[in-house]
ZAVO-881904 format. One record per residue (C-alpha): z, y, x; chain. Coordinates in steps of 0.2 Angstrom, whole numbers, padded with zeros to 4 digits. Layout:
! ZAVO-881904
ATOM     pz     py     px  mol
ATOM      Z      Y      X    A
...
This chain:
! ZAVO-881904
ATOM     pz     py     px  mol
ATOM  -0142  -0075  -0180    A
ATOM  -0160  -0080  -0180    A
ATOM  -0164  -0095  -0169    A
ATOM  -0177  -0087  -0158    A
ATOM  -0164  -0073  -0154    A
ATOM  -0150  -0085  -0148    A
ATOM  -0146  -0086  -0130    A
ATOM  -0147  -0104  -0122    A
ATOM  -0135  -0111  -0109    A
ATOM  -0140  -0119  -0093    A
ATOM  -0133  -0136  -0099    A
ATOM  -0118  -0142  -0089    A
ATOM  -0121  -0129  -0075    A
ATOM  -0112  -0113  -0079    A
ATOM  -0121  -0098  -0072    A
ATOM  -0115  -0080  -0070    A
ATOM  -0126  -0068  -0080    A
ATOM  -0127  -0050  -0075    A
ATOM  -0137  -0038  -0086    A
ATOM  -0144  -0022  -0079    A
ATOM  -0142  -0008  -0092    A
ATOM  -0147   0010  -0092    A
ATOM  -0161   0023  -0097    A
ATOM  -0179   0022  -0090    A
ATOM  -0182   0024  -0072    A
ATOM  -0164   0021  -0066    A
ATOM  -0168   0006  -0054    A
ATOM  -0164  -0008  -0065    A
ATOM  -0180  -0018  -0060    A
ATOM  -0177  -0014  -0041    A
ATOM  -0159  -0020  -0041    A
ATOM  -0163  -0036  -0051    A
ATOM  -0176  -0041  -0039    A
ATOM  -0165  -0037  -0024    A
ATOM  -0150  -0047  -0031    A
ATOM  -0161  -0062  -0036    A
ATOM  -0168  -0062  -0018    A
ATOM  -0151  -0061  -0010    A
ATOM  -0144  -0075  -0021    A
ATOM  -0160  -0086  -0020    A
ATOM  -0161  -0087  -0039    A
ATOM  -0171  -0080  -0054    A
ATOM  -0172  -0063  -0062    A
ATOM  -0178  -0059  -0080    A
ATOM  -0191  -0046  -0080    A
ATOM  -0193  -0033  -0094    A
ATOM  -0204  -0041  -0108    A
ATOM  -0207  -0024  -0116    A
ATOM  -0217  -0017  -0101    A
ATOM  -0231  -0030  -0102    A
ATOM  -0231  -0030  -0121    A
ATOM  -0232  -0011  -0122    A
ATOM  -0245  -0010  -0108    A
ATOM  -0256  -0023  -0117    A
ATOM  -0254  -0013  -0133    A
ATOM  -0259   0003  -0124    A
ATOM  -0274  -0005  -0115    A
ATOM  -0280  -0012  -0131    A
ATOM  -0278   0002  -0144    A
ATOM  -0271   0017  -0134    A
ATOM  -0256   0016  -0146    A
ATOM  -0238   0019  -0141    A
ATOM  -0222   0010  -0145    A
ATOM  -0216   0011  -0163    A
ATOM  -0200   0005  -0172    A
ATOM  -0211  -0010  -0178    A
ATOM  -0212  -0016  -0160    A
ATOM  -0193  -0018  -0158    A
ATOM  -0191  -0035  -0165    A
ATOM  -0206  -0043  -0156    A
ATOM  -0200  -0036  -0140    A
ATOM  -0183  -0043  -0144    A
ATOM  -0190  -0060  -0147    A
ATOM  -0200  -0060  -0131    A
ATOM  -0186  -0054  -0121    A
ATOM  -0174  -0068  -0127    A
ATOM  -0188  -0081  -0124    A
ATOM  -0190  -0075  -0106    A
ATOM  -0171  -0075  -0103    A
ATOM  -0169  -0092  -0110    A
ATOM  -0183  -0099  -0099    A
ATOM  -0176  -0092  -0083    A
ATOM  -0158  -0098  -0088    A
ATOM  -0164  -0116  -0087    A
ATOM  -0170  -0114  -0069    A
ATOM  -0157  -0101  -0062    A
ATOM  -0147  -0105  -0047    A
ATOM  -0129  -0100  -0051    A
ATOM  -0134  -0083  -0055    A
ATOM  -0146  -0074  -0067    A
ATOM  -0150  -0056  -0066    A
ATOM  -0158  -0048  -0081    A
ATOM  -0168  -0033  -0079    A
ATOM  -0165  -0029  -0097    A
ATOM  -0157  -0036  -0113    A
ATOM  -0156  -0034  -0132    A
ATOM  -0143  -0020  -0130    A
ATOM  -0156  -0009  -0121    A
ATOM  -0168  -0013  -0135    A
ATOM  -0155  -0008  -0148    A
ATOM  -0151   0008  -0140    A
ATOM  -0169   0013  -0138    A
ATOM  -0172   0009  -0156    A
ATOM  -0157   0020  -0161    A
ATOM  -0161   0034  -0149    A
ATOM  -0180   0036  -0153    A
ATOM  -0181   0030  -0171    A
ATOM  -0164   0033  -0177    A
ATOM  -0164   0015  -0184    A
ATOM  -0160  -0002  -0178    A
ATOM  -0165  -0018  -0187    A
ATOM  -0149  -0027  -0193    A
ATOM  -0156  -0043  -0185    A
ATOM  -0158  -0035  -0168    A
ATOM  -0142  -0026  -0170    A
ATOM  -0132  -0042  -0173    A
ATOM  -0140  -0051  -0159    A
ATOM  -0138  -0037  -0147    A
ATOM  -0119  -0037  -0151    A
ATOM  -0117  -0056  -0150    A
ATOM  -0126  -0059  -0134    A
ATOM  -0114  -0061  -0119    A
ATOM  -0116  -0057  -0101    A
ATOM  -0102  -0059  -0088    A
ATOM  -0105  -0041  -0083    A
ATOM  -0116  -0026  -0086    A
ATOM  -0122  -0015  -0072    A
ATOM  -0124   0002  -0079    A
ATOM  -0137   0010  -0068    A
ATOM  -0134   0029  -0064    A
ATOM  -0147   0043  -0066    A
ATOM  -0144   0048  -0048    A
ATOM  -0161   0041  -0042    A
ATOM  -0178   0051  -0044    A
ATOM  -0188   0049  -0060    A
ATOM  -0204   0039  -0058    A
ATOM  -0218   0043  -0070    A
ATOM  -0229   0030  -0077    A
ATOM  -0240   0027  -0093    A
ATOM  -0225   0020  -0103    A
ATOM  -0211   0031  -0098    A
ATOM  -0206   0046  -0109    A
ATOM  -0200   0061  -0099    A
ATOM  -0187   0066  -0086    A
ATOM  -0179   0079  -0098    A
ATOM  -0163   0074  -0106    A
ATOM  -0158   0060  -0094    A
ATOM  -0140   0065  -0094    A
ATOM  -0138   0064  -0113    A
ATOM  -0148   0048  -0114    A
ATOM  -0137   0040  -0100    A
ATOM  -0121   0046  -0110    A
ATOM  -0128   0037  -0125    A
ATOM  -0131   0021  -0115    A
ATOM  -0113   0021  -0108    A
ATOM  -0105   0025  -0125    A
ATOM  -0114   0010  -0132    A
ATOM  -0106  -0002  -0120    A
ATOM  -0089   0006  -0124    A
ATOM  -0092   0005  -0143    A
ATOM  -0097  -0013  -0142    A
ATOM  -0084  -0018  -0130    A
ATOM  -0096  -0024  -0116    A
ATOM  -0089  -0026  -0098    A
ATOM  -0098  -0014  -0086    A
ATOM  -0097  -0006  -0070    A
ATOM  -0108   0009  -0065    A
ATOM  -0119   0007  -0050    A
ATOM  -0124   0023  -0041    A
ATOM  -0131   0028  -0024    A
ATOM  -0148   0025  -0016    A
ATOM  -0157   0008  -0016    A
ATOM  -0147   0001  -0001    A
ATOM  -0130   0007  -0006    A
ATOM  -0133   0000  -0024    A
ATOM  -0137  -0017  -0017    A
ATOM  -0122  -0017  -0006    A
ATOM  -0110  -0012  -0020    A
ATOM  -0118  -0025  -0032    A
ATOM  -0116  -0039  -0020    A
ATOM  -0098  -0035  -0017    A
ATOM  -0095  -0035  -0035    A
ATOM  -0104  -0051  -0039    A
ATOM  -0095  -0060  -0025    A
ATOM  -0078  -0053  -0031    A
ATOM  -0082  -0058  -0049    A
ATOM  -0087  -0075  -0044    A
ATOM  -0071  -0078  -0034    A
ATOM  -0061  -0071  -0049    A
ATOM  -0069  -0083  -0061    A
ATOM  -0066  -0097  -0048    A
ATOM  -0047  -0093  -0049    A
ATOM  -0048  -0094  -0068    A
ATOM  -0048  -0075  -0072    A
ATOM  -0060  -0068  -0086    A
ATOM  -0072  -0053  -0083    A
ATOM  -0059  -0042  -0092    A
ATOM  -0046  -0047  -0079    A
ATOM  -0058  -0044  -0065    A
ATOM  -0062  -0026  -0072    A
ATOM  -0043  -0023  -0073    A
ATOM  -0041  -0029  -0055    A
ATOM  -0056  -0019  -0049    A
ATOM  -0050  -0003  -0058    A
ATOM  -0034  -0005  -0048    A
ATOM  -0044  -0006  -0032    A
ATOM  -0036  -0023  -0028    A
ATOM  -0046  -0035  -0018    A
ATOM  -0048  -0052  -0027    A
ATOM  -0046  -0061  -0010    A
ATOM  -0029  -0053  -0009    A
ATOM  -0024  -0060  -0026    A
ATOM  -0031  -0077  -0020    A
ATOM  -0019  -0076  -0005    A
ATOM  -0005  -0071  -0016    A
ATOM  -0008  -0086  -0028    A
ATOM  -0008  -0098  -0013    A
ATOM   0009  -0091  -0008    A
ATOM   0016  -0093  -0025    A
ATOM   0010  -0111  -0026    A
ATOM   0014  -0116  -0008    A
ATOM   0028  -0105  -0004    A
ATOM   0030  -0094   0012    A
ATOM   0036  -0102   0027    A
ATOM   0052  -0095   0034    A
ATOM   0053  -0087   0051    A
ATOM   0055  -0099   0065    A
ATOM   0069  -0091   0076    A
ATOM   0070  -0096   0094    A
ATOM   0084  -0085   0099    A
ATOM   0090  -0067   0096    A
ATOM   0083  -0053   0107    A
ATOM   0097  -0047   0118    A
ATOM   0100  -0035   0133    A
ATOM   0089  -0042   0148    A
ATOM   0081  -0054   0136    A
ATOM   0069  -0044   0125    A
ATOM   0079  -0027   0124    A
ATOM   0079  -0014   0137    A
ATOM   0094  -0003   0141    A
ATOM   0093   0014   0150    A
ATOM   0106   0026   0156    A
ATOM   0107   0043   0148    A
ATOM   0099   0050   0164    A
ATOM   0084   0038   0162    A
ATOM   0082   0044   0144    A
ATOM   0082   0062   0150    A
ATOM   0068   0057   0163    A
ATOM   0058   0048   0149    A
ATOM   0060   0063   0137    A
ATOM   0054   0075   0151    A
ATOM   0039   0064   0154    A
ATOM   0035   0065   0135    A
ATOM   0037   0084   0135    A
ATOM   0025   0085   0150    A
ATOM   0012   0075   0141    A
ATOM   0014   0080   0123    A
ATOM   0002   0095   0124    A
ATOM  -0013   0083   0124    A
ATOM  -0007   0073   0109    A
ATOM  -0006   0076   0090    A
ATOM   0011   0071   0084    A
ATOM   0017   0066   0067    A
ATOM   0034   0062   0060    A
ATOM   0032   0049   0046    A
ATOM   0046   0047   0033    A
ATOM   0046   0034   0019    A
ATOM   0054   0043   0005    A
ATOM   0047   0035  -0011    A
ATOM   0062   0027  -0019    A
ATOM   0075   0034  -0031    A
ATOM   0093   0034  -0026    A
ATOM   0099   0021  -0039    A
ATOM   0107   0009  -0026    A
ATOM   0116   0024  -0018    A
ATOM   0126   0026  -0034    A
ATOM   0126   0008  -0040    A
ATOM   0145   0006  -0040    A
ATOM   0147   0022  -0050    A
ATOM   0134   0017  -0063    A
ATOM   0144   0000  -0065    A
ATOM   0160   0010  -0067    A
ATOM   0153   0022  -0081    A
ATOM   0145   0007  -0090    A
ATOM   0161  -0003  -0090    A
ATOM   0176   0009  -0090    A
ATOM   0185   0011  -0107    A
ATOM   0189   0029  -0106    A
ATOM   0200   0029  -0122    A
ATOM   0211   0014  -0117    A
ATOM   0213   0012  -0098    A
ATOM   0215   0023  -0083    A
ATOM   0204   0023  -0068    A
ATOM   0218   0016  -0057    A
ATOM   0220   0001  -0069    A
ATOM   0201  -0001  -0068    A
ATOM   0201  -0001  -0049    A
ATOM   0215  -0013  -0048    A
ATOM   0207  -0025  -0061    A
ATOM   0190  -0024  -0054    A
ATOM   0195  -0023  -0036    A
ATOM   0184  -0007  -0035    A
ATOM   0187  -0002  -0018    A
ATOM   0171   0009  -0016    A
ATOM   0176   0019  -0032    A
ATOM   0194   0022  -0024    A
ATOM   0186   0028  -0008    A
ATOM   0174   0040  -0018    A
ATOM   0189   0047  -0028    A
ATOM   0200   0050  -0013    A
ATOM   0186   0059  -0004    A
ATOM   0178   0068  -0019    A
ATOM   0182   0085  -0012    A
ATOM   0173   0082   0004    A
ATOM   0156   0078  -0004    A
ATOM   0143   0091  -0002    A
ATOM   0140   0091  -0021    A
ATOM   0158   0093  -0026    A
ATOM   0159   0112  -0029    A
ATOM   0143   0112  -0040    A
ATOM   0149   0098  -0051    A
ATOM   0167   0105  -0051    A
ATOM   0160   0122  -0057    A
ATOM   0150   0114  -0071    A
ATOM   0166   0104  -0077    A
ATOM   0176   0120  -0077    A
ATOM   0163   0129  -0087    A
ATOM   0161   0115  -0100    A
ATOM   0179   0111  -0103    A
ATOM   0191   0125  -0107    A
ATOM   0206   0114  -0105    A
ATOM   0200   0107  -0088    A
ATOM   0216   0114  -0078    A
ATOM   0227   0104  -0090    A
ATOM   0216   0089  -0091    A
ATOM   0223   0072  -0085    A
ATOM   0217   0068  -0067    A
ATOM   0209   0051  -0072    A
ATOM   0199   0060  -0086    A
ATOM   0194   0074  -0073    A
ATOM   0187   0060  -0061    A
ATOM   0179   0051  -0076    A
ATOM   0169   0067  -0081    A
ATOM   0165   0071  -0064    A
ATOM   0156   0055  -0061    A
ATOM   0148   0056  -0078    A
ATOM   0141   0073  -0075    A
ATOM   0135   0067  -0058    A
ATOM   0125   0053  -0066    A
ATOM   0120   0060  -0083    A
ATOM   0102   0063  -0086    A
ATOM   0107   0079  -0096    A
ATOM   0115   0086  -0080    A
ATOM   0113   0081  -0062    A
ATOM   0105   0064  -0064    A
ATOM   0108   0060  -0045    A
ATOM   0104   0041  -0047    A
ATOM   0087   0044  -0054    A
ATOM   0082   0057  -0041    A
ATOM   0074   0053  -0024    A
ATOM   0087   0052  -0010    A
ATOM   0077   0065   0000    A
ATOM   0081   0080  -0012    A
ATOM   0100   0076  -0015    A
ATOM   0114   0086  -0007    A
ATOM   0118   0078   0009    A
ATOM   0126   0090   0021    A
ATOM   0137   0106   0018    A
ATOM   0135   0120   0030    A
ATOM   0144   0137   0030    A
ATOM   0129   0145   0021    A
ATOM   0121   0132   0011    A
ATOM   0120   0114   0006    A
ATOM   0106   0104   0015    A
ATOM   0095   0089   0009    A
ATOM   0087   0076   0019    A
ATOM   0071   0085   0017    A
ATOM   0078   0100   0026    A
ATOM   0086   0089   0040    A
ATOM   0069   0080   0043    A
ATOM   0061   0097   0045    A
ATOM   0074   0103   0058    A
ATOM   0072   0086   0067    A
ATOM   0053   0088   0066    A
ATOM   0053   0105   0075    A
ATOM   0066   0098   0088    A
ATOM   0056   0083   0095    A
ATOM   0040   0080   0085    A
ATOM   0030   0096   0090    A
ATOM   0016   0099   0102    A
ATOM   0008   0116   0106    A
ATOM   0021   0124   0094    A
ATOM   0014   0114   0080    A
ATOM   0021   0099   0071    A
ATOM   0016   0087   0057    A
ATOM   0028   0080   0045    A
ATOM   0022   0067   0032    A
ATOM   0033   0060   0017    A
ATOM   0028   0045   0007    A
ATOM   0034   0049  -0011    A
ATOM   0032   0045  -0029    A
ATOM   0019   0056  -0037    A
ATOM   0032   0061  -0050    A
ATOM   0044   0067  -0036    A
ATOM   0032   0077  -0025    A
ATOM   0035   0093  -0034    A
ATOM   0054   0092  -0030    A
ATOM   0050   0089  -0011    A
ATOM   0038   0104  -0012    A
ATOM   0051   0115  -0019    A
ATOM   0063   0112  -0006    A
ATOM   0050   0114   0008    A
ATOM   0044   0130   0001    A
ATOM   0062   0137   0001    A
ATOM   0067   0133   0018    A
ATOM   0052   0129   0029    A
ATOM   0048   0147   0035    A
ATOM   0066   0150   0041    A
ATOM   0065   0134   0051    A
ATOM   0049   0139   0058    A
ATOM   0055   0156   0063    A
ATOM   0071   0148   0071    A
ATOM   0061   0135   0081    A
ATOM   0045   0144   0084    A
ATOM   0036   0129   0078    A
ATOM   0023   0129   0064    A
ATOM   0027   0113   0053    A
ATOM   0013   0106   0042    A
ATOM   0020   0095   0028    A
ATOM   0009   0082   0020    A
ATOM   0012   0069   0006    A
ATOM   0005   0052   0001    A
ATOM   0009   0039  -0012    A
ATOM   0009   0020  -0012    A
ATOM  -0008   0015  -0015    A
ATOM  -0011   0006  -0031    A
ATOM  -0023  -0006  -0022    A
ATOM  -0008  -0013  -0013    A
ATOM   0001  -0018  -0029    A
ATOM   0003  -0037  -0031    A
ATOM   0001  -0050  -0045    A
ATOM   0016  -0055  -0055    A
ATOM   0016  -0074  -0061    A
ATOM   0026  -0085  -0072    A
ATOM   0039  -0097  -0065    A
ATOM   0025  -0110  -0066    A
ATOM   0014  -0099  -0055    A
ATOM   0002  -0093  -0069    A
ATOM  -0003  -0075  -0070    A
ATOM   0010  -0066  -0080    A
ATOM   0003  -0055  -0095    A
ATOM   0010  -0041  -0105    A
ATOM   0010  -0040  -0124    A
ATOM  -0008  -0034  -0124    A
ATOM  -0014  -0049  -0113    A
ATOM  -0016  -0038  -0098    A
ATOM  -0012  -0044  -0081    A
ATOM   0004  -0037  -0074    A
ATOM   0005  -0030  -0056    A
ATOM   0020  -0024  -0046    A
ATOM   0022  -0012  -0032    A
ATOM   0020  -0022  -0016    A
ATOM   0036  -0015  -0007    A
ATOM   0037  -0003   0008    A
ATOM   0026  -0014   0018    A
ATOM   0012  -0006   0007    A
ATOM   0015   0009   0017    A
ATOM   0005   0002   0032    A
ATOM  -0010   0009   0022    A
ATOM  -0002   0027   0022    A
ATOM   0002   0025   0041    A
ATOM  -0016   0019   0043    A
ATOM  -0023   0035   0036    A
ATOM  -0014   0047   0047    A
ATOM  -0024   0058   0060    A
ATOM  -0012   0056   0074    A
ATOM  -0010   0050   0092    A
ATOM   0008   0046   0091    A
ATOM   0019   0044   0076    A
ATOM   0038   0045   0075    A
ATOM   0045   0034   0060    A
ATOM   0062   0037   0052    A
ATOM   0069   0033   0035    A
ATOM   0073   0047   0023    A
ATOM   0092   0044   0023    A
ATOM   0094   0042   0042    A
ATOM   0099   0060   0046    A
ATOM   0113   0069   0054    A
ATOM   0123   0085   0052    A
ATOM   0129   0086   0070    A
ATOM   0122   0082   0087    A
ATOM   0103   0086   0083    A
ATOM   0100   0089   0102    A
ATOM   0106   0071   0106    A
ATOM   0096   0063   0092    A
ATOM   0080   0072   0099    A
ATOM   0084   0066   0117    A
ATOM   0083   0048   0112    A
ATOM   0068   0050   0101    A
ATOM   0059   0059   0115    A
ATOM   0065   0046   0127    A
ATOM   0057   0032   0116    A
ATOM   0041   0042   0115    A
ATOM   0041   0044   0134    A
ATOM   0042   0025   0136    A
ATOM   0028   0023   0124    A
ATOM   0017   0035   0134    A
ATOM   0020   0026   0150    A
ATOM   0016   0009   0143    A
ATOM   0001   0016   0134    A
ATOM  -0006   0024   0150    A
ATOM  -0005   0007   0159    A
ATOM  -0012  -0003   0145    A
ATOM  -0027   0010   0143    A
ATOM  -0030   0009   0162    A
ATOM  -0031  -0010   0162    A
ATOM  -0043  -0010   0147    A
ATOM  -0054   0003   0155    A
ATOM  -0054  -0008   0171    A
ATOM  -0058  -0024   0161    A
ATOM  -0074  -0015   0154    A
ATOM  -0081  -0012   0172    A
ATOM  -0094  -0023   0179    A
ATOM  -0084  -0029   0195    A
ATOM  -0067  -0037   0191    A
ATOM  -0056  -0044   0205    A
ATOM  -0045  -0059   0201    A
ATOM  -0031  -0049   0208    A
ATOM  -0032  -0037   0194    A
ATOM  -0031  -0051   0181    A
ATOM  -0015  -0057   0190    A
ATOM  -0008  -0040   0189    A
ATOM  -0011  -0038   0171    A
ATOM  -0003  -0055   0167    A
ATOM   0012  -0050   0177    A
ATOM   0013  -0033   0167    A
ATOM   0012  -0042   0151    A
ATOM   0026  -0054   0155    A
ATOM   0038  -0041   0163    A
ATOM   0034  -0026   0152    A
ATOM   0029  -0033   0136    A
ATOM   0037  -0050   0135    A
ATOM   0021  -0059   0133    A
ATOM   0018  -0075   0143    A
ATOM   0001  -0082   0144    A
ATOM  -0001  -0100   0138    A
ATOM  -0004  -0114   0152    A
ATOM  -0022  -0116   0147    A
ATOM  -0026  -0098   0151    A
ATOM  -0026  -0102   0170    A
ATOM  -0039  -0115   0168    A
ATOM  -0052  -0104   0159    A
ATOM  -0067  -0096   0167    A
ATOM  -0067  -0077   0172    A
ATOM  -0076  -0071   0156    A
ATOM  -0065  -0080   0144    A
ATOM  -0049  -0074   0153    A
ATOM  -0056  -0056   0152    A
ATOM  -0059  -0057   0133    A
ATOM  -0042  -0065   0130    A
ATOM  -0033  -0051   0140    A
ATOM  -0043  -0038   0131    A
ATOM  -0038  -0045   0114    A
ATOM  -0020  -0045   0119    A
ATOM  -0020  -0027   0126    A
ATOM  -0031  -0019   0113    A
ATOM  -0018  -0017   0100    A
ATOM  -0007  -0003   0092    A
ATOM   0010  -0001   0102    A
ATOM   0027   0002   0095    A
ATOM   0043   0006   0104    A
ATOM   0058   0002   0093    A
ATOM   0076   0009   0096    A
ATOM   0089  -0005   0093    A
ATOM   0108  -0002   0090    A
ATOM   0122  -0014   0093    A
ATOM   0125  -0025   0077    A
ATOM   0140  -0019   0068    A
ATOM   0137  -0029   0052    A
ATOM   0124  -0018   0044    A
ATOM   0112  -0027   0032    A
ATOM   0094  -0027   0037    A
ATOM   0083  -0033   0051    A
ATOM   0086  -0037   0069    A
ATOM   0076  -0042   0085    A
ATOM   0072  -0060   0088    A
ATOM   0061  -0071   0098    A
ATOM   0050  -0080   0085    A
ATOM   0038  -0094   0086    A
ATOM   0022  -0092   0076    A
ATOM   0011  -0106   0069    A
ATOM   0001  -0108   0084    A
ATOM   0016  -0111   0095    A
ATOM   0017  -0094   0103    A
ATOM   0033  -0085   0105    A
ATOM   0035  -0066   0103    A
ATOM   0048  -0052   0099    A
ATOM   0049  -0048   0081    A
ATOM   0060  -0038   0069    A
ATOM   0066  -0051   0056    A
ATOM   0075  -0048   0040    A
ATOM   0088  -0060   0034    A
ATOM   0078  -0065   0019    A
ATOM   0065  -0072   0031    A
ATOM   0077  -0085   0038    A
ATOM   0080  -0102   0031    A
ATOM   0099  -0102   0028    A
ATOM   0099  -0121   0024    A
ATOM   0095  -0124   0042    A
ATOM   0111  -0123   0052    A
ATOM   0102  -0119   0069    A
ATOM   0092  -0105   0061    A
ATOM   0108  -0098   0053    A
ATOM   0117  -0099   0069    A
ATOM   0103  -0090   0079    A
ATOM   0103  -0076   0065    A
ATOM   0122  -0074   0066    A
ATOM   0121  -0073   0085    A
ATOM   0111  -0057   0084    A
ATOM   0118  -0043   0095    A
ATOM   0107  -0029   0089    A
ATOM   0101  -0021   0073    A
ATOM   0085  -0012   0069    A
ATOM   0089   0006   0063    A
ATOM   0071   0010   0059    A
ATOM   0069   0021   0074    A
ATOM   0051   0019   0079    A
ATOM   0038   0028   0090    A
ATOM   0020   0021   0087    A
ATOM   0004   0023   0096    A
ATOM  -0010   0020   0083    A
ATOM  -0026   0024   0094    A
ATOM  -0035   0013   0106    A
ATOM  -0040   0017   0124    A
ATOM  -0057   0024   0118    A
ATOM  -0047   0037   0107    A
ATOM  -0052   0028   0091    A
ATOM  -0040   0024   0077    A
ATOM  -0034   0006   0075    A
ATOM  -0037  -0002   0058    A
ATOM  -0018  -0006   0056    A
ATOM  -0021  -0018   0042    A
ATOM  -0029  -0030   0054    A
ATOM  -0013  -0033   0063    A
ATOM  -0002  -0038   0048    A
ATOM   0005  -0055   0047    A
ATOM   0004  -0059   0028    A
ATOM   0014  -0075   0030    A
ATOM   0029  -0065   0033    A
ATOM   0030  -0057   0015    A
ATOM   0043  -0061   0002    A
ATOM   0043  -0070  -0015    A
ATOM   0055  -0062  -0027    A
ATOM   0061  -0066  -0044    A
ATOM   0063  -0053  -0057    A
ATOM   0066  -0051  -0076    A
ATOM   0053  -0042  -0087    A
ATOM   0057  -0040  -0105    A
ATOM   0068  -0055  -0105    A
ATOM   0056  -0066  -0096    A
ATOM   0058  -0073  -0078    A
ATOM   0043  -0069  -0067    A
ATOM   0039  -0070  -0048    A
ATOM   0032  -0057  -0038    A
ATOM   0025  -0056  -0020    A
ATOM   0031  -0042  -0009    A
ATOM   0021  -0037   0006    A
ATOM   0027  -0040   0024    A
ATOM   0039  -0026   0028    A
ATOM   0032  -0010   0037    A
ATOM   0042  -0013   0053    A
ATOM   0042  -0032   0051    A
ATOM   0027  -0042   0047    A
ATOM   0016  -0027   0044    A
ATOM   0018  -0023   0063    A
ATOM   0020  -0041   0068    A
ATOM   0004  -0041   0080    A
ATOM   0007  -0025   0088    A
ATOM   0012  -0023   0107    A
ATOM   0031  -0021   0105    A
ATOM   0045  -0015   0116    A
ATOM   0064  -0015   0110    A
ATOM   0075  -0002   0118    A
ATOM   0094   0000   0115    A
ATOM   0099   0017   0108    A
ATOM   0117   0023   0104    A
ATOM   0125   0021   0087    A
ATOM   0124   0040   0085    A
ATOM   0106   0038   0081    A
ATOM   0109   0027   0066    A
ATOM   0117   0036   0051    A
ATOM   0109   0029   0035    A
ATOM   0116   0033   0018    A
ATOM   0116   0017   0009    A
ATOM   0130   0021  -0003    A
ATOM   0136   0039  -0008    A
ATOM   0152   0035   0001    A
ATOM   0142   0035   0018    A
ATOM   0142   0054   0016    A
ATOM   0160   0054   0020    A
ATOM   0157   0047   0038    A
ATOM   0159   0060   0052    A
ATOM   0140   0061   0055    A
ATOM   0138   0069   0038    A
ATOM   0153   0080   0038    A
ATOM   0153   0097   0046    A
């Protein structure tokens, strides 16, 4: 490359160079000036403008192909001069790629010297300025016609030359706001050791760089375990009501629900692979030619397999698989019992047949009725009509994998109208996916970003805690949350009673919270009101003010009480602990020393600490994921739910990808850390409300049998 076309560096001080790139009159100069002013640094003007204006003024001659190299020399000289005095950033109104494209578009030729230099010049990022701003005519500009096709040429040139770019659109103010966000994020990404290509990958996923920074910090320093103080128990964090009181609370809910928009929110994204894990292991390990199933069960102590085979005819899917077997095997009647059972399990799992383990739980056959087989989707529709309806209308929202949505829709289309007729309730069904922006970075065991064979960063789904974003997007006053597999074949009226009872408790609490917040907004506030609120927080919400609260002035006390009260509210059903895996209610101490009620998973507990382990084992109750949530504030505005997440309660997990061990970060669980800073009430509910299907054998329990 010619010496006078080479880019110069800023010595030891590394600056970030941003090139503005695009057709005439697309706001490059305006944005360059704005960014330079904002970052208190230099910008590089367009050399061609003064050069061509002087040529026109002197001889009324316009630009020709012979002007391209002189313009290039002048532009590089200007850029190198400004580079030496730039402050961290340099914003280039134009660059040699612009000159190259103009030369090719207008003269169908680009001097090889210019072409080489344009390709080799490097910028940290190009801003491709869109044509959505008005054309402004002057002596040097060509014409407004054909802007779209010219813009396409500019964009393609960046792609063809592998230049990193982001398109900037919108009015002047919006462009500046977008550009500042991008520049700040790019700066942070580079500080963290990422390249521009990495940043563009991060940006394309919609992931915030500050979130990745936080994740890298967790990988390096670890995540502190929960500091358990004691388990939540009856009369110490968990309320207990008689069935009569539940009926009163349910009636209270029914009398107020007409003013509310209700939604039932059902996480249903995952496949059912864990449900059939022991059957998958059996198919992979069993030697059909040389052993019997009884021998396998005895050798492997495969008790779950034994239960499955003994109860086989009670499963709701037995008849359809049995029918298929009889159709496929002419000798089925005389076939050895062990072989029949083997082929039954094989068809159930085979991708060529039923493929149950790779389907979502929500669409599997769960319950056998006299007239048909019902899936969890159908049962949730029935539940929704039973208790989550207002003014004869109900909203049901499933979070699903995009590839599974059609399966859900097919079931809904088949049965929804009948349920609506039977219940006289219109059910509006919606779907959402786990947002890619909630994916988290994978790292090596040495905490360096893990990359695939193409050098790309690897991101993993952030776990069900990512669904706080989906919950955040709901347009609802009150939300019932229940897992996809926690449905029942019998006693639907009983289930509805307790769900409505929890909702009634929430509305009562919410009304008092809202009345206090409205009172705190008034001009004249009596000290007695503050005392009443402090007592309410202690007795109803298990929140005790710290000792220094009482020595603060009135204004500070009001602000502190407003901050505590103005939060989302959740009422969580709790069942007696019968050894189920999962989270439970505990009093937990935070890093500021405050103690609050939280739902804690066993993975959050330090098992090397005997005291913490004993507190965990002393838990009397279990979280069945039976929640009712109030997600609007006292001004009827939606809360930004992501503001109430405790990111320190996430999880670091170890996985194997293509034979390599990696670490991943899973976001705080939806009903654990994602709701850690909500107002929380725990209420004991009967075991009949908790009927999850963790393994296929759970379908043999009475709650799932007709």
